[in-house]
N, C-alpha and C positions, 0 to 999 in steps of 0.2 A: 101533269096528266099521267095516269097509270097505263102501263102496257096492257093490251087486250089479253084476255084469257085464251090460251091456245086450245084447240079442239081436243077432246079426249083421245088418247092413243089406244088403238086396238091391239089385241094380243099379237096379231100377224105383223103389225107395224113394229111392235117391240122386238119381235124375233128377227126382223130384218135389220135391226141396228147391229153393226159389227161388234163382236166381243173385244174387250170386256165391256159389259153394259152395267150401268149403275142405276138402281131403282130405289127411290125413297118412297116408302109406303107405311101405312098404319094397318096393313092387312093382318087379320088373325091367321094363325098357322094353318087352319083348316082350309082356307081359300087362297093361300099364298100363290102368287103367279109362278114362282120358280119351283113348283112341285109337279110331280108326274101325274098325268091324267089317269093313268092306270091304277096306281096304288097309293098316291098321295105323298110318296117319299120325295125328299128334296132331290132335284135333278143333279147329276154329276157335275162338279165344277161350281155349283151354287155356293156362295158364301154370304152369310147373313150376319150383320152387325146389329144386334138388337139392343136399343137404348131404352132403358126403363127409368122410372123415377118414383119418389114417394107418392103413393096413391092420393094423398090429400092434396099435394101440389098438382098432381095430374087433374084432379077434380076442379081445382081453382082455375088452372090454365084453360080447361075446356069451357069454363063459365064465360071466359072472354073470347073464346074461339068457337069451335063447333058452328052452330048457327047463331052464335053470339047472344045467348040468353040475357047477358048483362045489359047489352044495348037495347034488348027488347023489353026490359023492365022486369025480368023474372027476379023474385027474391032469391037470395043465395040459398036459403034453407030449402026452398022448393026445388031448386036445381040439384042439390045434393041428393035429395030423396029420389029424384028421377035418375040421376047419374049412377047410383049404386045398383039400379035394376038392370042396367046393361041393355036397355031397349033402344039400341043404336046399331049402326052397321058394323061396328067393331066389337060389340058385345061388352061384357064387363071387363074392367081392368084386371080382375083376378083371373078369369078364364084366359084372357089374352096372354098375360105374363106367365102363368103356369104352363101353358101349352108350349111357349117358346123356351122356357127354362128346361122343360123335359126334353125338348128337341136338342138343346145344348148338351144335356147329359148323354143322350143317345148318340149324338153325332157332333162331338166337340171340334172336329175338323171342319165342320160346316157352319156352326152357329157359335157366335161369341156374344156373351151377355156383358153389357157395359151400363153402368148407372150414370145418370146425369150428375149426381152428386160427386162421383169420382172424377168425372170429366172436369168439373169446376175445381175440385180440390187438387188433382194431380194431372193437369192437362198434358204435360210432356210424356209422362209415364203411360197414360191411357192412349194417346195417339201412337206411341211406339208399339204398344200392345196390339192396337188395331192394325198397324202397318205390318207387324210380324204375322198376325193371323191371316192377312190377305196375301202375304208373300210378296210384298212390294220391295224388290231387291234394290231399287234406287232410293229408298227412304233413308237418306243420310241424316245425321244429326241436324244439319242445316235445313233440310227439308222438313223435319219434324218441327223445328223452331218456327219456320215460316208458316207451316200449317196451323200451329197453335196461335200465332200472331194474327193470321188472316181469318181464323174462325172464332176469335173473341166476339162476344155478344155485341159490343159497340161497333166493331169493324163490320160485322154482318148486317147490323141494323143500318149503318151508314150506306153500305153497298146496295141495300134493298130500296132506297128512296126512289119513288116513282114506279116501283115494281108492284105487281098485284099481291105480293107476299109481304109488303111493308108492315101491315098491321099484325103480322104473325109475330114480330119481335116486340114483346111487351116489356118484360123485366129481365128475363134471363138469369134468375136467381133461385135459390132454394129456400124453403121455409116460409114462402109467401102465404101458406095456409094459415099461419098464426095470425094473419091480419084479417082473416075471414071467419074462422071457426071461433066461437066464444069458448074460452078454456073452461068455463064453469057451466056451460049450457049442455043440454041433453044431446044436441046434434053431434058433438065431438065424440062423446062416449058411445053413441049409437054407431057412428062410423067406425070407430076402433073395434067395436064388438063384431061388426060385419067383417072387418078385415081379418080379425083373428079366426073367425069361423070359416071364412072362404079359403084362407091359406092352409087351414088344417084339413079341408075337404079334398079328397082324392079325385 
C-alpha cells in the first residue's frame, strides 16, 4: 500500500522551515520560488543545482510520467508533437533550459548546471562538484562515496517501494530515445530540426 499524498505546501509554510531548506522542483526560472517578488532576481543565499538531460530522453521520460500519456494509450508520435509545443505548466524544454543556463552565466555562484549524462558517467566527480558548489564543508571523500552509493538508480528504486513516487523510477539510463524514435522516420529529423532552431534562437 502506498503512502498517501501529502497536502501541497504553501509559500508561507515553506518559509517557516528552518534554513537550510531543500526544494526539488521543475519550476521554470520565471516563476522560481527562490526569486525576489520585486525584481525576479534569485534571493541572496539561494543555490540552484539545475539538472538537465538530452531533450529526446526528456521527451521519452515525460511520455511515461507527466499525466502518463503512455498508459492512457497515446501514440508516441502524437505525444512528441504535443511535447515540443510546450503547452504544459513548465513550458518547452528549450525555453526552460536556456533560461537557467543564462542564469548560470549571470550568477555562477548561485546556479550550477549538471547534466544527467555526466552524473551517470562521472558520479563521484559530479557529486564532489555539487558539494563544493553548495559549500558543504563536511563532504569528505567517504561522504561523497556514500552519496553516490545511496543515490544509484537501483538503490533509490528499492527505497521508494510503497512510496507514491515508486513509479517515478523507470529505467534511469540515457539513450532510451533510440528505442522510441524511428532512426529513418520523419519524427526524428523534425525533432532535431526543432532542437537546432530553438537552441539558436535568443
